[in-house]
N, C-alpha and C positions, 0 to 999 in steps of 0.2 A: 553410174551405179550398177553394180552387179545384182541381178535378180535371179535367184535360184528357186525353181518350182519343183516341188515334190508331190507327186500324185499319191494320195493315201488310199483311195478306192475308186474303181471304175463303176459306173452305173449301167444298168441294162439299156439297150438301144430303143426303149419305148417312150422316152421322154426327152425334154430339152436339157436336163442336167446330165452331163456326160461324165463328170468326175468331181470328187472332193479333193482339195489340195491344200498344202501349206506352202507359204511363200516366205523366203528369207530375203530381206532387202539389205544389200551391202554388208552382210555379216553383222548388222546392227539391230535389226528389227525383224521379228517373226510374226506372221499372221496365219492363224489356223482357221479352218472352216470356210475356205474360199471355194466357191463353186465355179466349175468350168461349164459354161452354158453354150448351147447351139442356138444361134439366132438366125434371122433371115439373111444376114450378111456374113455368117460364119461364126467361129468360136469367139467367146468373150469371157471376161472374168466378172463374176458377181461377188462383191465383197460381203463379209459377214454382216448380218442385219438382226435387228430385234424389233418386236412389235411394240409400237407406241400406244399411248393412251387413246389416240385418235383411231386406232384399229389398223393403221397402215404400218408397213415395214419400213424402217429407216436404217441406212448403212451405218455401221459402227465406225468404220474407217473407210477412206476412199481417196483416190487420186484427185489432186486439186487442179492440175493443169491437163489440157487435152493431150499434150505431148507425152506426159508421164502415163496417162491412161493408154495411149497407143503403145508405148514401150511395154507396159504390163500385159496387154492383150497379145502382143507379139511374142512374149516369153512363153505363153502357153500353147502356141500353135505348133 
C-alpha cells in the first residue's frame, strides 16, 4: 500500500511534537491531525485521539498490526 505523508506544520524544537501531518493511504483513505513525535527510539507517528469520559486520551484510528505500524513510522522518517 502506498503511504503519502504531507507535513502541514513544523513545531518548534522545544518539545516532543515535531510536526502535524496528513496521511493518505493507498489513495483511498486520508487521516488528518497526525502528530510526528520524537521518542527515545526516534520518530514515530501518533494518531489522532480524543479525550474519553475516563479522562484518558484514546486513538480514533490506529494500525492493527505491528508490521503496518512499522511501515507507517518508516514513512515519516
